[in-house]
A tleap script that builds the chain and sets N, CA, C and O, in Angstrom:
source leaprc.protein.ff14SB
mol = sequence {
  NMET THR ALA GLU ALA SER ARG ILE TRP ARG
  CYS PRO SER CYS ASN ARG LEU LEU VAL GLU
  LYS SER VAL ASP TYR ALA ARG ALA ARG HIE
  ALA GLU LEU VAL ALA ARG THR ARG ALA GLY
  SER VAL GLU PHE VAL ARG GLU ALA THR TRP
  PRO ALA TYR LEU ALA SER LEU LYS ARG CYS
  ARG CYS GLY SER ARG ARG GLU LEU LYS ALA
  VAL PRO PRO GLY GLY VAL ARG GLY GLN LEU
  ASP LEU MET ALA ASP ALA VAL VAL LEU CGLN
}
set mol.1.N position { -93.145 51.192 71.203 }
set mol.1.CA position { -91.792 50.908 71.291 }
set mol.1.C position { -90.949 52.045 71.953 }
set mol.1.O position { -91.319 53.217 71.883 }
set mol.2.N position { -89.857 51.685 72.568 }
set mol.2.CA position { -89.082 52.642 73.185 }
set mol.2.C position { -88.261 53.404 72.205 }
set mol.2.O position { -88.287 53.108 71.010 }
set mol.3.N position { -87.502 54.416 72.689 }
set mol.3.CA position { -86.682 55.144 71.856 }
set mol.3.C position { -85.268 54.473 71.442 }
set mol.3.O position { -84.466 54.897 70.610 }
set mol.4.N position { -85.187 53.411 72.178 }
set mol.4.CA position { -83.937 52.617 71.972 }
set mol.4.C position { -84.153 51.797 70.563 }
set mol.4.O position { -85.259 51.407 70.188 }
set mol.5.N position { -83.045 51.615 69.911 }
set mol.5.CA position { -83.202 50.768 68.638 }
set mol.5.C position { -83.337 49.183 69.139 }
set mol.5.O position { -82.572 48.669 69.955 }
set mol.6.N position { -84.393 48.545 68.532 }
set mol.6.CA position { -84.616 47.201 68.850 }
set mol.6.C position { -84.475 46.339 67.556 }
set mol.6.O position { -84.802 46.785 66.456 }
set mol.7.N position { -84.000 45.152 67.729 }
set mol.7.CA position { -83.977 44.287 66.577 }
set mol.7.C position { -85.301 43.650 66.455 }
set mol.7.O position { -85.931 43.353 67.470 }
set mol.8.N position { -85.751 43.428 65.297 }
set mol.8.CA position { -87.043 42.727 65.127 }
set mol.8.C position { -86.826 41.282 64.318 }
set mol.8.O position { -85.990 41.128 63.428 }
set mol.9.N position { -87.631 40.378 64.741 }
set mol.9.CA position { -87.402 38.980 64.182 }
set mol.9.C position { -88.851 38.582 63.717 }
set mol.9.O position { -89.870 39.139 64.124 }
set mol.10.N position { -88.814 37.564 62.828 }
set mol.10.CA position { -90.004 37.103 62.246 }
set mol.10.C position { -89.986 35.548 62.631 }
set mol.10.O position { -89.000 34.819 62.518 }
set mol.11.N position { -91.235 35.171 63.101 }
set mol.11.CA position { -91.323 33.635 63.184 }
set mol.11.C position { -91.654 33.009 61.773 }
set mol.11.O position { -92.634 33.406 61.143 }
set mol.12.N position { -90.853 32.064 61.309 }
set mol.12.CA position { -90.962 31.470 59.956 }
set mol.12.C position { -92.368 30.651 59.841 }
set mol.12.O position { -92.927 30.519 58.752 }
set mol.13.N position { -92.820 30.188 60.882 }
set mol.13.CA position { -93.896 29.391 60.961 }
set mol.13.C position { -95.299 30.306 60.762 }
set mol.13.O position { -96.112 30.059 59.871 }
set mol.14.N position { -95.431 31.261 61.610 }
set mol.14.CA position { -96.651 32.163 61.590 }
set mol.14.C position { -96.465 33.387 61.098 }
set mol.14.O position { -97.465 34.094 60.975 }
set mol.15.N position { -95.273 33.868 60.741 }
set mol.15.CA position { -95.017 35.239 60.276 }
set mol.15.C position { -95.304 36.368 61.420 }
set mol.15.O position { -95.430 37.537 61.055 }
set mol.16.N position { -95.394 36.069 62.626 }
set mol.16.CA position { -95.491 36.920 63.710 }
set mol.16.C position { -94.314 37.717 63.873 }
set mol.16.O position { -93.236 37.144 63.717 }
set mol.17.N position { -94.324 38.975 64.168 }
set mol.17.CA position { -93.209 39.942 64.266 }
set mol.17.C position { -92.952 39.984 65.850 }
set mol.17.O position { -93.876 40.094 66.656 }
set mol.18.N position { -91.632 39.886 66.203 }
set mol.18.CA position { -91.172 39.767 67.677 }
set mol.18.C position { -90.117 40.871 67.763 }
set mol.18.O position { -89.224 40.985 66.924 }
set mol.19.N position { -90.262 41.670 68.806 }
set mol.19.CA position { -89.237 42.644 69.260 }
set mol.19.C position { -88.301 42.095 70.122 }
set mol.19.O position { -88.712 41.458 71.092 }
set mol.20.N position { -87.053 42.239 69.925 }
set mol.20.CA position { -86.101 41.558 70.879 }
set mol.20.C position { -86.002 42.581 72.156 }
set mol.20.O position { -85.951 43.808 72.081 }
set mol.21.N position { -85.987 41.772 73.363 }
set mol.21.CA position { -85.793 42.563 74.602 }
set mol.21.C position { -84.754 42.054 75.286 }
set mol.21.O position { -84.092 41.145 74.784 }
set mol.22.N position { -84.471 42.534 76.463 }
set mol.22.CA position { -83.262 42.194 77.367 }
set mol.22.C position { -83.755 41.165 78.299 }
set mol.22.O position { -84.952 40.902 78.420 }
set mol.23.N position { -82.795 40.579 78.962 }
set mol.23.CA position { -83.083 39.555 80.105 }
set mol.23.C position { -83.697 40.346 81.171 }
set mol.23.O position { -84.646 39.877 81.800 }
set mol.24.N position { -83.179 41.640 81.452 }
set mol.24.CA position { -83.691 42.405 82.505 }
set mol.24.C position { -85.205 42.756 82.249 }
set mol.24.O position { -85.929 42.920 83.231 }
set mol.25.N position { -85.710 42.878 81.001 }
set mol.25.CA position { -86.991 43.020 80.770 }
set mol.25.C position { -87.739 41.790 81.236 }
set mol.25.O position { -88.790 41.923 81.863 }
set mol.26.N position { -87.252 40.630 80.963 }
set mol.26.CA position { -87.869 39.387 81.159 }
set mol.26.C position { -87.869 39.196 82.808 }
set mol.26.O position { -88.868 38.668 83.298 }
set mol.27.N position { -86.933 39.550 83.563 }
set mol.27.CA position { -86.863 39.460 84.940 }
set mol.27.C position { -87.910 40.447 85.487 }
set mol.27.O position { -88.582 40.107 86.461 }
set mol.28.N position { -88.073 41.566 84.952 }
set mol.28.CA position { -89.063 42.443 85.529 }
set mol.28.C position { -90.516 41.948 85.376 }
set mol.28.O position { -91.380 42.050 86.247 }
set mol.29.N position { -90.678 41.375 84.106 }
set mol.29.CA position { -92.072 40.757 83.803 }
set mol.29.C position { -92.311 39.446 84.688 }
set mol.29.O position { -93.442 39.095 85.022 }
set mol.30.N position { -91.227 38.800 85.016 }
set mol.30.CA position { -91.511 37.663 85.735 }
set mol.30.C position { -91.691 37.987 87.237 }
set mol.30.O position { -92.426 37.302 87.948 }
set mol.31.N position { -91.023 39.014 87.684 }
set mol.31.CA position { -91.174 39.481 89.079 }
set mol.31.C position { -92.672 39.969 89.210 }
set mol.31.O position { -93.280 39.734 90.254 }
set mol.32.N position { -93.233 40.596 88.240 }
set mol.32.CA position { -94.599 41.117 88.310 }
set mol.32.C position { -95.603 39.921 88.370 }
set mol.32.O position { -96.600 39.949 89.091 }
set mol.33.N position { -95.281 38.892 87.582 }
set mol.33.CA position { -96.077 37.612 87.657 }
set mol.33.C position { -96.044 36.908 88.914 }
set mol.33.O position { -97.039 36.354 89.383 }
set mol.34.N position { -94.895 36.924 89.474 }
set mol.34.CA position { -94.816 36.263 90.766 }
set mol.34.C position { -95.542 37.001 91.957 }
set mol.34.O position { -96.187 36.436 92.840 }
set mol.35.N position { -95.320 38.420 91.828 }
set mol.35.CA position { -95.885 39.191 92.900 }
set mol.35.C position { -97.469 38.993 92.850 }
set mol.35.O position { -98.117 39.069 93.895 }
set mol.36.N position { -98.032 38.760 91.730 }
set mol.36.CA position { -99.510 38.508 91.484 }
set mol.36.C position { -99.970 37.242 92.114 }
set mol.36.O position { -101.115 37.048 92.521 }
set mol.37.N position { -98.921 36.341 92.166 }
set mol.37.CA position { -99.337 34.879 92.704 }
set mol.37.C position { -99.323 34.857 94.152 }
set mol.37.O position { -98.457 35.393 94.844 }
set mol.38.N position { -100.366 34.186 94.592 }
set mol.38.CA position { -100.640 34.058 96.126 }
set mol.38.C position { -100.176 32.736 96.640 }
set mol.38.O position { -100.978 31.953 97.148 }
set mol.39.N position { -98.850 32.453 96.520 }
set mol.39.CA position { -98.321 31.159 96.958 }
set mol.39.C position { -97.675 31.349 98.278 }
set mol.39.O position { -97.310 32.459 98.668 }
set mol.40.N position { -97.530 30.207 98.995 }
set mol.40.CA position { -96.852 30.271 100.303 }
set mol.40.C position { -95.548 30.725 100.268 }
set mol.40.O position { -95.223 31.592 101.080 }
set mol.41.N position { -94.607 30.228 99.345 }
set mol.41.CA position { -93.272 30.523 99.304 }
set mol.41.C position { -92.927 31.307 97.862 }
set mol.41.O position { -92.615 30.720 96.826 }
set mol.42.N position { -93.036 32.584 97.999 }
set mol.42.CA position { -92.851 33.263 96.808 }
set mol.42.C position { -91.237 33.058 96.161 }
set mol.42.O position { -91.004 33.078 94.953 }
set mol.43.N position { -90.372 32.894 97.049 }
set mol.43.CA position { -88.968 32.807 96.609 }
set mol.43.C position { -89.002 31.319 95.938 }
set mol.43.O position { -88.382 31.204 94.880 }
set mol.44.N position { -89.651 30.200 96.443 }
set mol.44.CA position { -89.695 28.985 95.766 }
set mol.44.C position { -90.295 28.982 94.353 }
set mol.44.O position { -89.877 28.340 93.390 }
set mol.45.N position { -91.407 29.861 94.401 }
set mol.45.CA position { -92.237 29.962 92.995 }
set mol.45.C position { -91.273 30.748 92.141 }
set mol.45.O position { -91.179 30.380 90.970 }
set mol.46.N position { -90.576 31.721 92.520 }
set mol.46.CA position { -89.704 32.542 91.577 }
set mol.46.C position { -88.519 31.666 91.025 }
set mol.46.O position { -88.220 31.693 89.831 }
set mol.47.N position { -87.878 30.911 91.919 }
set mol.47.CA position { -86.855 29.986 91.385 }
set mol.47.C position { -87.298 28.897 90.544 }
set mol.47.O position { -86.657 28.480 89.579 }
set mol.48.N position { -88.549 28.393 90.983 }
set mol.48.CA position { -88.981 27.222 90.129 }
set mol.48.C position { -89.491 27.538 88.746 }
set mol.48.O position { -89.332 26.756 87.808 }
set mol.49.N position { -90.137 28.758 88.631 }
set mol.49.CA position { -90.676 29.069 87.356 }
set mol.49.C position { -89.855 29.969 86.372 }
set mol.49.O position { -90.205 30.176 85.210 }
set mol.50.N position { -88.738 30.478 86.948 }
set mol.50.CA position { -87.937 31.381 86.060 }
set mol.50.C position { -87.399 30.558 84.831 }
set mol.50.O position { -87.563 31.112 83.744 }
set mol.51.N position { -86.820 29.399 84.823 }
set mol.51.CA position { -86.218 28.876 83.668 }
set mol.51.C position { -87.387 28.650 82.516 }
set mol.51.O position { -87.222 29.008 81.350 }
set mol.52.N position { -88.513 28.050 82.968 }
set mol.52.CA position { -89.547 27.878 82.009 }
set mol.52.C position { -90.144 29.235 81.441 }
set mol.52.O position { -90.554 29.300 80.282 }
set mol.53.N position { -90.173 30.280 82.283 }
set mol.53.CA position { -90.709 31.490 81.815 }
set mol.53.C position { -89.626 32.220 80.868 }
set mol.53.O position { -90.022 32.895 79.917 }
set mol.54.N position { -88.404 32.088 81.115 }
set mol.54.CA position { -87.419 32.643 80.191 }
set mol.54.C position { -87.401 31.732 78.848 }
set mol.54.O position { -87.290 32.289 77.755 }
set mol.55.N position { -87.497 30.519 78.933 }
set mol.55.CA position { -87.567 29.691 77.757 }
set mol.55.C position { -88.762 30.025 76.846 }
set mol.55.O position { -88.666 29.923 75.623 }
set mol.56.N position { -89.916 30.435 77.478 }
set mol.56.CA position { -91.119 30.701 76.851 }
set mol.56.C position { -90.969 31.939 75.976 }
set mol.56.O position { -91.465 32.058 74.856 }
set mol.57.N position { -90.173 32.918 76.660 }
set mol.57.CA position { -89.882 34.229 75.942 }
set mol.57.C position { -88.854 34.190 74.728 }
set mol.57.O position { -88.685 35.136 73.958 }
set mol.58.N position { -88.224 33.034 74.662 }
set mol.58.CA position { -87.126 32.722 73.622 }
set mol.58.C position { -87.754 32.213 72.282 }
set mol.58.O position { -87.070 32.021 71.277 }
set mol.59.N position { -89.127 32.005 72.342 }
set mol.59.CA position { -89.721 31.384 71.054 }
set mol.59.C position { -91.046 32.170 70.859 }
set mol.59.O position { -91.563 32.833 71.758 }
set mol.60.N position { -91.519 32.047 69.678 }
set mol.60.CA position { -92.791 32.567 69.376 }
set mol.60.C position { -93.908 31.855 70.144 }
set mol.60.O position { -93.793 30.702 70.561 }
set mol.61.N position { -94.963 32.595 70.297 }
set mol.61.CA position { -96.069 32.105 71.129 }
set mol.61.C position { -96.892 30.974 70.381 }
set mol.61.O position { -97.669 30.227 70.975 }
set mol.62.N position { -96.657 30.926 69.084 }
set mol.62.CA position { -97.348 29.961 68.191 }
set mol.62.C position { -96.861 28.593 68.632 }
set mol.62.O position { -97.545 27.630 68.285 }
set mol.63.N position { -95.735 28.378 69.374 }
set mol.63.CA position { -95.176 27.229 69.854 }
set mol.63.C position { -94.208 26.614 68.882 }
set mol.63.O position { -93.729 25.502 69.103 }
set mol.64.N position { -93.900 27.335 67.776 }
set mol.64.CA position { -92.836 26.806 66.887 }
set mol.64.C position { -91.495 26.834 67.489 }
set mol.64.O position { -91.170 27.781 68.204 }
set mol.65.N position { -90.680 25.839 67.242 }
set mol.65.CA position { -89.423 25.727 67.723 }
set mol.65.C position { -88.293 26.047 66.620 }
set mol.65.O position { -87.085 25.928 66.821 }
set mol.66.N position { -88.899 26.476 65.416 }
set mol.66.CA position { -88.039 26.881 64.318 }
set mol.66.C position { -87.307 28.209 64.784 }
set mol.66.O position { -87.757 29.032 65.581 }
set mol.67.N position { -86.059 28.253 64.110 }
set mol.67.CA position { -85.253 29.393 64.371 }
set mol.67.C position { -85.867 30.696 63.807 }
set mol.67.O position { -86.369 30.716 62.683 }
set mol.68.N position { -85.819 31.767 64.594 }
set mol.68.CA position { -86.418 33.048 64.159 }
set mol.68.C position { -85.605 33.820 63.097 }
set mol.68.O position { -84.384 33.678 63.154 }
set mol.69.N position { -86.016 34.462 62.324 }
set mol.69.CA position { -85.415 35.057 61.179 }
set mol.69.C position { -85.323 36.570 61.399 }
set mol.69.O position { -86.332 37.210 61.697 }
set mol.70.N position { -84.116 37.152 61.255 }
set mol.70.CA position { -84.025 38.704 61.554 }
set mol.70.C position { -84.592 39.457 60.399 }
set mol.70.O position { -84.343 39.117 59.242 }
set mol.71.N position { -85.360 40.490 60.698 }
set mol.71.CA position { -85.850 41.319 59.819 }
set mol.71.C position { -84.960 42.478 59.522 }
set mol.71.O position { -84.504 43.123 60.466 }
set mol.72.N position { -84.661 42.813 58.239 }
set mol.72.CA position { -83.743 43.900 58.016 }
set mol.72.C position { -84.216 45.132 58.620 }
set mol.72.O position { -85.433 45.274 58.744 }
set mol.73.N position { -83.396 46.073 59.026 }
set mol.73.CA position { -83.785 47.392 59.572 }
set mol.73.C position { -84.629 48.174 58.326 }
set mol.73.O position { -84.237 48.147 57.159 }
set mol.74.N position { -85.617 48.739 58.687 }
set mol.74.CA position { -86.481 49.449 57.633 }
set mol.74.C position { -87.397 48.605 56.918 }
set mol.74.O position { -88.169 49.033 56.060 }
set mol.75.N position { -87.296 47.222 57.327 }
set mol.75.CA position { -88.206 46.290 56.523 }
set mol.75.C position { -89.583 46.254 56.970 }
set mol.75.O position { -90.453 45.647 56.346 }
set mol.76.N position { -89.826 46.993 58.206 }
set mol.76.CA position { -91.217 46.937 58.535 }
set mol.76.C position { -91.519 48.376 58.964 }
set mol.76.O position { -90.758 49.081 59.627 }
set mol.77.N position { -92.759 48.731 58.488 }
set mol.77.CA position { -93.248 50.043 58.663 }
set mol.77.C position { -94.595 50.061 59.372 }
set mol.77.O position { -95.197 48.988 59.413 }
set mol.78.N position { -95.145 51.117 59.929 }
set mol.78.CA position { -96.545 51.092 60.496 }
set mol.78.C position { -96.450 51.136 61.991 }
set mol.78.O position { -95.402 51.397 62.581 }
set mol.79.N position { -97.677 50.849 62.623 }
set mol.79.CA position { -97.867 50.742 63.989 }
set mol.79.C position { -97.332 49.387 64.472 }
set mol.79.O position { -98.110 48.450 64.645 }
set mol.80.N position { -96.115 49.280 64.674 }
set mol.80.CA position { -95.384 48.021 65.133 }
set mol.80.C position { -95.797 47.539 66.570 }
set mol.80.O position { -95.758 46.353 66.897 }
set mol.81.N position { -96.172 48.493 67.348 }
set mol.81.CA position { -96.445 48.320 68.810 }
set mol.81.C position { -97.723 47.482 68.822 }
set mol.81.O position { -97.895 46.757 69.802 }
set mol.82.N position { -98.618 47.492 67.875 }
set mol.82.CA position { -99.909 46.794 68.093 }
set mol.82.C position { -99.715 45.420 67.525 }
set mol.82.O position { -100.603 44.600 67.757 }
set mol.83.N position { -98.764 45.086 66.871 }
set mol.83.CA position { -98.910 43.626 66.287 }
set mol.83.C position { -97.453 42.922 66.547 }
set mol.83.O position { -97.097 41.943 65.890 }
set mol.84.N position { -96.678 43.492 67.529 }
set mol.84.CA position { -95.301 42.826 67.862 }
set mol.84.C position { -95.370 42.156 69.313 }
set mol.84.O position { -95.954 42.715 70.241 }
set mol.85.N position { -94.781 41.016 69.432 }
set mol.85.CA position { -94.684 40.325 70.719 }
set mol.85.C position { -93.305 40.562 71.183 }
set mol.85.O position { -92.474 40.902 70.340 }
set mol.86.N position { -92.927 40.414 72.510 }
set mol.86.CA position { -91.599 40.407 72.906 }
set mol.86.C position { -90.844 39.122 72.850 }
set mol.86.O position { -91.474 38.078 73.018 }
set mol.87.N position { -89.567 39.091 72.632 }
set mol.87.CA position { -88.776 37.861 72.615 }
set mol.87.C position { -87.454 38.204 73.238 }
set mol.87.O position { -86.981 39.324 73.046 }
set mol.88.N position { -86.838 37.334 73.954 }
set mol.88.CA position { -85.571 37.514 74.619 }
set mol.88.C position { -84.648 36.515 74.061 }
set mol.88.O position { -84.813 35.301 74.183 }
set mol.89.N position { -83.648 37.087 73.431 }
set mol.89.CA position { -82.466 36.367 72.760 }
set mol.89.C position { -81.183 36.565 73.478 }
set mol.89.O position { -80.918 37.692 73.897 }
set mol.90.N position { -80.357 35.572 73.662 }
set mol.90.CA position { -79.192 35.858 74.241 }
set mol.90.C position { -78.050 35.390 73.264 }
set mol.90.O position { -76.869 35.546 73.576 }
savepdb mol mol.pdb
quit
C-alpha cells in the first residue's frame, strides 16, 4: 500500500477486502492492458473497453453486485497488501 491513506471496503458476499483507488489508477491500468493488446485500432479498443473495465473495478471480483461495506479505520491489521484487491468508487 502507498503512503497515502486509503479507504478499505469489504464485500458482504465473500468478505474480500478491497482498497479504494482513484479513477486515474484505473486509467493507468487500462492503458497498460490496451498497450499489451495487438489490435488493429488501439484507439477503438481503448474507447470500446473502458466502460466495461471501469465497471469491473467498481465491484468485487467474486461477481457480487451487493453494496460494499466500509471498514472502520484501524479495523484491519497485518499484511494488507497480500490479501486486498483494488476497487474504484466515485
